C-alpha positions in Angstrom: 0.0 0.0 -0.1 1.1 3.6 -0.7 2.8 5.0 2.3 1.2 8.3 1.7 -2.2 6.6 2.2 -1.1 5.2 5.5 0.2 8.6 6.6 -3.1 10.2 5.8 -4.7 7.7 8.1 -2.2 8.6 10.9 -0.2 5.3 10.5 3.5 6.3 10.7 6.7 4.1 10.4 8.8 2.3 7.9 10.0 -0.6 10.0 9.5 -4.1 8.6 6.6 -4.6 11.0 4.9 -1.5 9.5 5.5 -2.5 5.9 4.1 -5.9 6.6 1.1 -4.1 8.3 0.7 -2.0 5.1 0.5 -5.0 3.0 -2.2 -6.6 5.3 -4.2 -3.5 5.2 -4.1 -3.5 1.4 -5.3 -7.2 1.3 -8.2 -6.4 3.7 -9.1 -3.2 1.9 -9.4 -5.2 -1.5 -11.9 -7.6 -0.2 -15.1 -7.3 1.9 -14.5 -10.0 4.6 -14.7 -9.5 8.3 -11.6 -8.5 9.8 -10.2 -9.0 13.5 -7.6 -6.7 14.7 -5.6 -7.8 17.6 -2.9 -5.9 19.6 -2.3 -4.2 22.9 -4.0 -1.0 23.9 -2.6 2.2 22.2 -1.1 0.4 19.2 -3.5 2.1 16.8 -6.0 -0.5 15.9 -8.6 2.1 15.1 -6.3 3.8 12.7 -5.9 0.6 10.9 -9.7 0.1 10.8 -10.1 3.5 9.3 -7.3 2.9 6.8 -9.0 -0.4 5.7 -12.3 1.4 5.2 -10.9 4.5 3.5 -9.2 2.3 1.0 -12.0 -0.2 0.4 -15.0 -0.1 -2.1 -17.0 1.1 0.8 -15.1 4.3 1.3 -18.1 6.4 0.3 -20.3 4.7 2.9 -20.3 5.5 6.7 -17.6 4.4 9.0 -19.3 3.9 12.5 -17.1 3.2 15.5 -18.3 1.8 18.7 -16.4 0.8 21.9 -17.9 -2.4 23.3 -16.2 -1.8 26.6 -17.5 1.6 27.2 -21.1 1.0 27.8 -23.2 -1.4 30.1 -24.7 -4.7 28.8 -28.1 -3.3 29.0 -27.4 -0.3 26.9 -25.1 -2.1 24.4 -27.9 -3.9 22.6 -30.0 -0.8 22.0 -27.0 1.0 20.9 -26.1 -1.7 18.4 -29.5 -2.8 17.2 -31.6 0.2 18.0 -35.1 -0.1 19.5 -38.8 0.5 18.7 -41.2 3.0 20.5 -42.4 1.5 23.9 -39.6 -1.1 24.1 -38.6 0.2 27.5 -39.2 3.2 29.8 -38.0 6.3 27.9 -38.2 4.8 24.4 -40.6 7.4 23.1 -39.8 6.9 19.5 -38.2 4.4 17.1 -34.4 4.7 16.9 -31.8 3.2 14.5 -28.9 1.3 16.0 -25.5 1.7 15.0 -25.4 -1.5 12.8 -28.3 0.1 10.7 -26.4 3.4 10.6 -23.4 1.7 9.1 -25.4 0.2 6.3 -23.4 0.4 3.1 -20.3 1.1 5.1 -18.1 -0.3 7.9 -18.8 -1.0 11.5 -15.8 -0.8 13.7 -16.3 -2.7 17.0 -13.4 -1.9 19.3 -12.7 -4.0 22.4 -15.1 -6.7 21.1 -13.8 -9.1 23.8 -15.6 -7.0 26.5 -19.0 -7.9 25.1 -21.3 -10.0 27.3 -22.2 -13.6 26.1 -25.8 -12.7 25.4 -24.8 -9.7 23.2 -22.3 -11.9 21.4 -25.0 -14.3 20.4 -27.1 -11.6 18.9 -24.1 -10.1 17.1 -23.3 -13.6 15.7 -26.9 -13.8 14.4 -26.8 -10.5 12.8 -23.5 -11.3 10.9 -24.9 -14.6 9.7 -28.3 -13.4 8.7 -27.2 -10.0 7.6 -30.2 -8.6 9.2 -31.0 -7.1 12.6 -34.1 -6.8 14.8 -34.5 -3.7 16.9 -35.0 -4.2 20.6 -38.7 -4.7 21.2 -39.4 -5.2 17.4 -40.5 -8.1 15.3 -39.4 -6.9 12.0 -36.2 -8.2 10.4 -34.2 -5.3 8.9 -31.6 -6.2 6.2 -28.2 -4.5 6.6 -25.1 -4.5 4.3 -22.3 -3.9 6.7 -18.7 -4.8 6.6 -17.4 -5.5 10.3 -14.0 -4.9 11.5 -13.5 -5.8 15.2 -10.6 -5.2 17.5 -9.4 -6.6 20.8 -6.4 -6.4 23.2 -7.5 -9.8 24.7 -6.3 -13.2 23.7 -9.6 -14.4 22.5 -8.7 -18.1 22.1 -7.8 -18.0 25.9 -11.2 -16.2 26.5 -12.9 -19.1 24.6 -11.2 -21.6 26.9 -12.4 -19.7 29.9 -15.9 -19.6 28.6 -16.0 -15.8 28.2 -16.2 -15.7 24.3 -18.1 -17.5 21.8 -16.0 -19.8 19.5 -18.5 -19.4 16.7 -18.4 -15.7 16.9 -14.5 -15.8 17.0 -14.5 -17.8 13.7 -17.1 -15.4 12.2 -14.9 -12.3 13.1 -11.5 -13.7 12.4 -11.9 -14.3 8.7 -9.0 -12.1 8.2 -6.7 -11.4 11.2 -4.3 -8.6 11.5 -2.0 -8.2 14.5 -0.7 -4.8 15.3 2.6 -5.0 16.9 3.5 -3.1 20.1 5.8 -0.2 19.9 8.7 -2.0 21.7 8.8 -4.4 18.9 9.3 -1.6 16.2 11.6 0.8 17.9 12.9 2.0 14.7 9.7 3.8 14.1 10.1 6.0 17.2 12.0 8.8 15.4 9.3 9.0 12.6 6.5 8.9 15.1 8.1 11.5 17.3 8.6 14.0 14.4 5.1 13.3 13.2 3.7 14.1 16.6 6.0 17.2 16.9 4.6 18.4 13.6 1.1 17.8 14.7 1.5 19.8 17.9 2.6 22.8 15.9 -0.9 24.2 15.7 -1.3 23.8 19.5 1.7 25.8 20.1 1.1 28.9 18.1 3.1 27.6 15.1 6.1 26.7 17.0 7.7 23.2 16.3 10.6 22.2 18.5 13.2 19.9 17.2 14.6 16.9 18.9 18.2 15.6 18.8 19.7 12.2 18.2 20.5 11.6 22.0 16.9 12.4 22.9 15.5 10.0 20.4 18.0 7.3 21.7 16.4 7.8 25.3 12.9 7.5 23.9 13.9 4.3 22.0 15.1 2.6 25.2 11.8 2.9 27.0 9.3 -0.3 26.9 6.2 2.0 26.1 3.5 -0.2 27.9 1.0 2.4 26.6 2.4 2.1 23.1 1.9 4.8 20.4 -0.7 6.5 22.4 1.6 6.9 25.3 4.4 8.2 23.0 2.1 10.8 21.6 1.3 12.1 25.2 5.0 12.2 26.1 6.0 14.0 22.9 3.2 16.6 23.3 4.5 17.1 26.9 8.0 17.6 25.6 6.9 20.0 23.0 5.1 22.0 25.6 8.0 22.0 28.0 10.4 22.9 25.2 9.0 26.4 24.9 11.0 28.7 22.8 14.4 27.0 23.2 14.0 25.2 20.0 15.4 21.6 20.6 14.3 18.9 22.9 17.4 17.4 24.6 18.1 14.0 26.2 18.0 15.6 29.7 14.5 16.9 28.8 13.4 13.3 27.8 15.0 11.7 30.8 13.4 14.1 33.2 9.9 13.3 31.8 10.4 9.6 31.7 11.8 9.5 35.2 8.5 11.3 36.4 6.5 8.7 34.5 8.4 5.8 36.1 7.2 7.1 39.5 3.6 6.4 38.6 4.2 3.0 37.1 3.5 -0.2 39.1 6.9 -1.8 39.5 7.0 -5.4 38.1 9.0 -8.1 39.7 12.5 -8.3 38.1 13.9 -11.7 38.0 17.4 -11.4 39.3 18.4 -15.1 39.6 20.7 -16.3 36.8 19.6 -19.2 34.6 21.7 -21.8 32.9 20.4 -20.9 29.5 20.9 -17.1 30.0 22.8 -15.4 27.2 25.7 -13.1 27.9 23.2 -10.0 27.2 20.8 -11.5 29.7 23.4 -11.9 32.4 24.5 -8.3 31.9 20.9 -7.2 32.0 20.2 -9.1 35.3 23.3 -7.5 36.8 22.4 -4.0 35.5 18.8 -4.2 37.0 20.0 -5.7 40.2 22.4 -2.7 40.9 19.9 -0.2 39.7 17.2 -1.6 42.0 19.5 -2.0 45.0 20.7 1.6 44.9 17.3 3.0 44.0 15.9 1.4 47.0 18.7 3.1 49.2 18.7 6.5 47.6 15.1 6.8 46.1 16.7 9.1 43.5 17.6 8.3 39.9 20.3 10.9 39.6 21.8 9.8 42.8 22.0 6.2 41.5 23.8 7.4 38.4 26.4 9.5 40.7 27.2 6.3 42.7 27.7 4.2 39.6 29.9 7.0 38.0 27.8 7.4 35.0 25.5 10.0 33.4 21.9 9.9 34.3 21.0 9.5 30.6 23.5 6.7 30.3 21.9 4.9 33.3 18.5 5.3 31.9 19.4 4.0 28.5 21.2 0.9 30.0 18.4 0.2 32.5 15.7 0.4 29.7 17.8 -1.8 27.4 18.1 -4.4 30.3 14.3 -4.3 30.8 13.7 -5.0 27.1 16.2 -7.9 26.9 14.4 -9.5 30.0 11.0 -8.5 28.8 10.0 -6.8 31.9 8.5 -3.5 32.5 
């Protein structure tokens, strides 16, 4: 797929993972099959859904987005399927649901794994029959809708636990696209950062600060549990903090990331060495062991760096690299 089309959809990056994602979006856009997007929160699954719709034969139809986890079970069905007058207290008129509203276009169901089992059964029927029945109504209403669903849950595991219908999973996962987390495509951080800085220009009265290579290196060492969404937030904060000085430095980034660390829930770091550890893993365990020991004593990142005789930015980079090697946050 043309990289300009992806950029128009807000999908940024030229890593192998993003090039593969672009190819998958193109395949999905050419057809009209149901698509299931998987990936962690903040990876940009809604942007992928929008890109699929915008490049499909349904591009002139509506794109209706709905977060299945943002509403109670009782309201979910009336939102999706609509209702007829008198169906319940307060239903003083007939109302279209979102599936009907998406007729001729695409319905994006975000966090579909949050949907209750009863609602899953009704959604499955609508997909199979290509028709819906409004809450309280008897009439079958045909709909021509392409569904793109997304989840940050492992749906096969949810099926095993009895929390997701296997038949609905197979109906949704005709085409599957996995959107990789930011920590698995670190080479995209520069392009994303520059894109977000450009995007903040209008919010900063036309001022667009630059960012140097050392600052990018610090950003690249963080694990980004909140993925691209979190990076955008950090870049916007850095841009506002830069003021009129023109360039965001490594010190600026380290200070912000240190503050973010204070609010994160610490994970248990496995310090014990294993027989199959690689040299990188051994070094990573030593690094984290020293860092956590001195941090517990001093409660200050800069003081830990002073004790170890290295610059604070160097310490930060080494600690984040060790976390990434050991796959801990």
